[in-house]
DRENPA-3360 file (N, C-alpha, C; in nm, 2 decimals, always signed):
BEGIN
1 = MVSEKAGY = -13.54/-1.55/+4.80/-13.58/-1.41/+4.79/-13.61/-1.38/+4.65 ~ -13.72/-1.30/+4.63/-13.77/-1.27/+4.50/-13.67/-1.17/+4.43 ~ -13.65/-1.19/+4.31/-13.56/-1.09/+4.24/-13.63/-0.96/+4.22 ~ -13.55/-0.86/+4.21/-13.60/-0.72/+4.19/-13.69/-0.71/+4.07 ~ -13.65/-0.76/+3.96/-13.73/-0.75/+3.84/-13.86/-0.83/+3.85 ~ -13.86/-0.94/+3.92/-13.99/-1.02/+3.94/-14.08/-0.94/+4.02 ~ -14.04/-0.88/+4.13/-14.12/-0.80/+4.21/-14.18/-0.68/+4.14 ~ -14.09/-0.62/+4.06/-14.13/-0.50/+3.98/-14.25/-0.54/+3.88;
9 = LIEFFSHL = -14.23/-0.66/+3.81/-14.33/-0.71/+3.72/-14.46/-0.73/+3.79 ~ -14.46/-0.80/+3.90/-14.58/-0.83/+3.97/-14.65/-0.71/+4.02 ~ -14.57/-0.61/+4.07/-14.63/-0.48/+4.12/-14.69/-0.40/+4.01 ~ -14.61/-0.38/+3.90/-14.65/-0.28/+3.80/-14.71/-0.34/+3.67 ~ -14.71/-0.47/+3.65/-14.77/-0.53/+3.54/-14.86/-0.64/+3.58 ~ -14.93/-0.62/+3.69/-15.02/-0.72/+3.74/-15.14/-0.74/+3.65 ~ -15.17/-0.64/+3.56/-15.28/-0.65/+3.47/-15.25/-0.76/+3.36 ~ -15.13/-0.81/+3.36/-15.09/-0.91/+3.26/-15.10/-1.05/+3.33;
17 = MTERERRA = -15.13/-1.06/+3.46/-15.15/-1.18/+3.53/-15.28/-1.25/+3.48 ~ -15.28/-1.38/+3.49/-15.40/-1.46/+3.46/-15.50/-1.44/+3.58 ~ -15.62/-1.48/+3.56/-15.72/-1.47/+3.66/-15.68/-1.56/+3.78 ~ -15.63/-1.68/+3.75/-15.58/-1.77/+3.86/-15.47/-1.71/+3.94 ~ -15.37/-1.64/+3.87/-15.26/-1.58/+3.93/-15.31/-1.47/+4.02 ~ -15.40/-1.39/+3.97/-15.46/-1.28/+4.05/-15.52/-1.33/+4.18 ~ -15.60/-1.44/+4.16/-15.66/-1.50/+4.28/-15.56/-1.55/+4.38 ~ -15.45/-1.61/+4.33/-15.35/-1.66/+4.42/-15.28/-1.55/+4.49;
25 = RQHVVATV = -15.26/-1.44/+4.42/-15.20/-1.32/+4.49/-15.29/-1.27/+4.60 ~ -15.42/-1.26/+4.57/-15.52/-1.21/+4.66/-15.52/-1.30/+4.78 ~ -15.51/-1.43/+4.76/-15.51/-1.53/+4.87/-15.40/-1.51/+4.96 ~ -15.28/-1.48/+4.91/-15.16/-1.46/+4.99/-15.18/-1.34/+5.07 ~ -15.22/-1.23/+5.01/-15.24/-1.10/+5.09/-15.35/-1.12/+5.20 ~ -15.46/-1.19/+5.17/-15.57/-1.21/+5.26/-15.52/-1.29/+5.38 ~ -15.44/-1.40/+5.35/-15.39/-1.49/+5.45/-15.29/-1.41/+5.55 ~ -15.21/-1.33/+5.49/-15.11/-1.26/+5.57/-15.18/-1.16/+5.66;
33 = KATGRPYS = -15.28/-1.09/+5.60/-15.36/-0.99/+5.68/-15.44/-1.06/+5.80 ~ -15.49/-1.18/+5.76/-15.58/-1.25/+5.86/-15.49/-1.31/+5.97 ~ -15.37/-1.36/+5.94/-15.29/-1.43/+6.04/-15.18/-1.34/+6.11 ~ -15.14/-1.23/+6.03/-15.04/-1.15/+6.08/-14.90/-1.21/+6.07 ~ -14.89/-1.32/+6.00/-14.76/-1.39/+5.98/-14.73/-1.40/+5.83 ~ -14.60/-1.42/+5.80/-14.57/-1.45/+5.66/-14.65/-1.57/+5.60 ~ -14.68/-1.57/+5.47/-14.75/-1.67/+5.41/-14.68/-1.80/+5.41 ~ -14.74/-1.91/+5.44/-14.69/-2.04/+5.43/-14.80/-2.13/+5.37;
41 = PSHAAVRT = -14.78/-2.22/+5.28/-14.88/-2.30/+5.22/-14.94/-2.40/+5.33 ~ -14.86/-2.42/+5.44/-14.90/-2.52/+5.54/-14.99/-2.46/+5.65 ~ -15.00/-2.33/+5.66/-15.09/-2.28/+5.77/-15.22/-2.24/+5.72 ~ -15.32/-2.26/+5.80/-15.46/-2.22/+5.76/-15.49/-2.08/+5.80 ~ -15.57/-2.01/+5.73/-15.60/-1.87/+5.76/-15.70/-1.87/+5.88 ~ -15.69/-1.77/+5.96/-15.78/-1.76/+6.08/-15.92/-1.74/+6.04 ~ -15.94/-1.65/+5.94/-16.07/-1.61/+5.90/-16.11/-1.68/+5.77 ~ -16.19/-1.78/+5.77/-16.22/-1.86/+5.65/-16.34/-1.79/+5.58;
49 = DCQFLSHD = -16.40/-1.69/+5.63/-16.51/-1.63/+5.57/-16.47/-1.51/+5.47 ~ -16.34/-1.48/+5.47/-16.29/-1.38/+5.38/-16.31/-1.41/+5.24 ~ -16.36/-1.31/+5.16/-16.39/-1.34/+5.02/-16.27/-1.35/+4.93 ~ -16.16/-1.31/+4.98/-16.03/-1.32/+4.90/-15.96/-1.45/+4.92 ~ -16.00/-1.52/+5.02/-15.93/-1.65/+5.04/-15.98/-1.75/+4.94 ~ -15.90/-1.83/+4.89/-15.94/-1.93/+4.79/-15.93/-2.07/+4.84 ~ -16.03/-2.15/+4.80/-16.03/-2.29/+4.83/-16.01/-2.37/+4.70 ~ -15.99/-2.30/+4.59/-15.98/-2.36/+4.46/-15.84/-2.43/+4.45;
57 = PEVLSLLS = -15.84/-2.56/+4.43/-15.71/-2.64/+4.43/-15.62/-2.59/+4.32 ~ -15.67/-2.54/+4.21/-15.58/-2.49/+4.10/-15.51/-2.36/+4.14 ~ -15.58/-2.27/+4.22/-15.52/-2.15/+4.27/-15.42/-2.19/+4.37 ~ -15.45/-2.27/+4.47/-15.36/-2.31/+4.58/-15.24/-2.38/+4.52 ~ -15.25/-2.46/+4.41/-15.14/-2.53/+4.36/-15.03/-2.43/+4.30 ~ -15.07/-2.31/+4.26/-14.98/-2.21/+4.22/-14.89/-2.17/+4.33 ~ -14.94/-2.18/+4.46/-14.86/-2.14/+4.58/-14.80/-2.26/+4.65 ~ -14.81/-2.38/+4.59/-14.76/-2.50/+4.66/-14.61/-2.49/+4.70;
65 = EGVDAFIE = -14.53/-2.42/+4.61/-14.39/-2.42/+4.64/-14.35/-2.29/+4.71 ~ -14.44/-2.21/+4.75/-14.42/-2.09/+4.83/-14.44/-1.96/+4.74 ~ -14.45/-1.85/+4.81/-14.48/-1.72/+4.74/-14.37/-1.68/+4.65 ~ -14.24/-1.69/+4.69/-14.13/-1.65/+4.61/-14.13/-1.73/+4.47 ~ -14.15/-1.86/+4.48/-14.15/-1.94/+4.36/-14.27/-1.90/+4.27 ~ -14.38/-1.87/+4.33/-14.50/-1.82/+4.25/-14.47/-1.69/+4.18 ~ -14.41/-1.60/+4.25/-14.38/-1.47/+4.19/-14.28/-1.48/+4.08 ~ -14.17/-1.56/+4.10/-14.07/-1.58/+4.00/-14.13/-1.65/+3.87;
73 = RTAQRILD = -14.21/-1.75/+3.89/-14.28/-1.82/+3.78/-14.37/-1.73/+3.70 ~ -14.45/-1.65/+3.78/-14.55/-1.56/+3.72/-14.48/-1.45/+3.64 ~ -14.37/-1.39/+3.70/-14.30/-1.29/+3.63/-14.23/-1.34/+3.50 ~ -14.18/-1.46/+3.51/-14.12/-1.52/+3.39/-14.22/-1.54/+3.28 ~ -14.34/-1.59/+3.32/-14.45/-1.61/+3.22/-14.49/-1.48/+3.16 ~ -14.50/-1.37/+3.24/-14.53/-1.24/+3.18/-14.43/-1.20/+3.08 ~ -14.30/-1.21/+3.12/-14.19/-1.17/+3.03/-14.20/-1.25/+2.90 ~ -14.22/-1.38/+2.91/-14.22/-1.47/+2.79/-14.34/-1.44/+2.70;
81 = EHPDTVTF = -14.46/-1.41/+2.76/-14.58/-1.39/+2.68/-14.60/-1.25/+2.63 ~ -14.54/-1.15/+2.70/-14.56/-1.01/+2.67/-14.43/-0.93/+2.65 ~ -14.33/-0.98/+2.57/-14.20/-0.91/+2.57/-14.21/-0.77/+2.51 ~ -14.31/-0.74/+2.43/-14.32/-0.60/+2.38/-14.40/-0.51/+2.47 ~ -14.47/-0.56/+2.57/-14.55/-0.48/+2.66/-14.47/-0.44/+2.78 ~ -14.39/-0.53/+2.83/-14.31/-0.51/+2.95/-14.19/-0.42/+2.93 ~ -14.18/-0.31/+3.01/-14.06/-0.23/+3.00/-14.00/-0.21/+3.14 ~ -13.87/-0.20/+3.15/-13.81/-0.17/+3.28/-13.76/-0.03/+3.27;
89 = NNCPRCGG = -13.78/+0.05/+3.38/-13.73/+0.18/+3.39/-13.60/+0.18/+3.46 ~ -13.49/+0.17/+3.38/-13.36/+0.17/+3.43/-13.29/+0.31/+3.43 ~ -13.21/+0.34/+3.52/-13.14/+0.46/+3.53/-13.04/+0.47/+3.41 ~ -13.05/+0.59/+3.34/-12.96/+0.61/+3.23/-12.81/+0.62/+3.26 ~ -12.78/+0.64/+3.39/-12.64/+0.66/+3.43/-12.59/+0.52/+3.48 ~ -12.65/+0.46/+3.58/-12.60/+0.34/+3.64/-12.67/+0.21/+3.60 ~ -12.78/+0.22/+3.54/-12.86/+0.10/+3.49/-12.94/+0.04/+3.60 ~ -12.94/+0.10/+3.72/-13.03/+0.04/+3.83/-13.18/+0.05/+3.80;
97 = LARTPRAK = -13.25/-0.04/+3.85/-13.40/-0.04/+3.82/-13.46/+0.06/+3.91 ~ -13.54/+0.15/+3.85/-13.61/+0.26/+3.93/-13.72/+0.19/+4.01 ~ -13.77/+0.27/+4.11/-13.87/+0.21/+4.20/-14.00/+0.19/+4.12 ~ -14.04/+0.28/+4.03/-14.16/+0.27/+3.95/-14.14/+0.29/+3.80 ~ -14.23/+0.25/+3.72/-14.21/+0.28/+3.58/-14.20/+0.43/+3.54 ~ -14.25/+0.51/+3.62/-14.25/+0.66/+3.59/-14.15/+0.74/+3.67 ~ -14.07/+0.67/+3.76/-13.97/+0.74/+3.84/-13.87/+0.81/+3.75 ~ -13.82/+0.92/+3.79/-13.72/+0.99/+3.72/-13.59/+1.03/+3.80;
105 = QCRFCKFD = -13.58/+0.95/+3.91/-13.46/+0.97/+3.99/-13.42/+0.83/+4.04 ~ -13.29/+0.80/+4.03/-13.24/+0.67/+4.06/-13.22/+0.66/+4.22 ~ -13.27/+0.55/+4.27/-13.26/+0.52/+4.41/-13.12/+0.48/+4.45 ~ -13.04/+0.44/+4.35/-12.90/+0.39/+4.38/-12.80/+0.50/+4.37 ~ -12.79/+0.57/+4.25/-12.68/+0.67/+4.23/-12.74/+0.81/+4.25 ~ -12.87/+0.82/+4.27/-12.94/+0.95/+4.29/-12.94/+1.04/+4.16 ~ -12.91/+0.99/+4.05/-12.91/+1.06/+3.92/-13.06/+1.10/+3.90 ~ -13.08/+1.23/+3.85/-13.21/+1.28/+3.82/-13.22/+1.30/+3.67;
113 = WHDTRPS = -13.32/+1.24/+3.61/-13.34/+1.26/+3.46/-13.48/+1.32/+3.43 ~ -13.53/+1.40/+3.52/-13.65/+1.48/+3.49/-13.62/+1.57/+3.37 ~ -13.71/+1.59/+3.29/-13.70/+1.69/+3.18/-13.67/+1.83/+3.23 ~ -13.57/+1.89/+3.17/-13.54/+2.03/+3.22/-13.64/+2.13/+3.15 ~ -13.67/+2.23/+3.21/-13.76/+2.33/+3.16/-13.69/+2.41/+3.05 ~ -13.76/+2.44/+2.94/-13.70/+2.52/+2.83/-13.68/+2.66/+2.88 ~ -13.58/+2.72/+2.83/-13.54/+2.86/+2.87/-13.63/+2.96/+2.81;
% end
């Protein structure tokens, strides 16, 4: 299972992915949509004419160990190469990771840290 932080990085910092990583992610999404099943490196997509499916061996090699391993490796690379760019939006009360970088309410403890209006 993909860690919460890795999923967060792939979702909200995808602009820091390499072109090959982006194409691998597109390949996974297109395969899942075409087959209606979870991605597996061993199954072939039903629609081979889809522009988002890749036949590039370098792209497919990124997915050879499965989607979870791809996400974890990509997230770690992003963290290693862009430590000053990546920020996690953690709850100031409990430290839980917020759903989005701009969220202002914790999904765990429900603490709300929206700015209060001046009187």
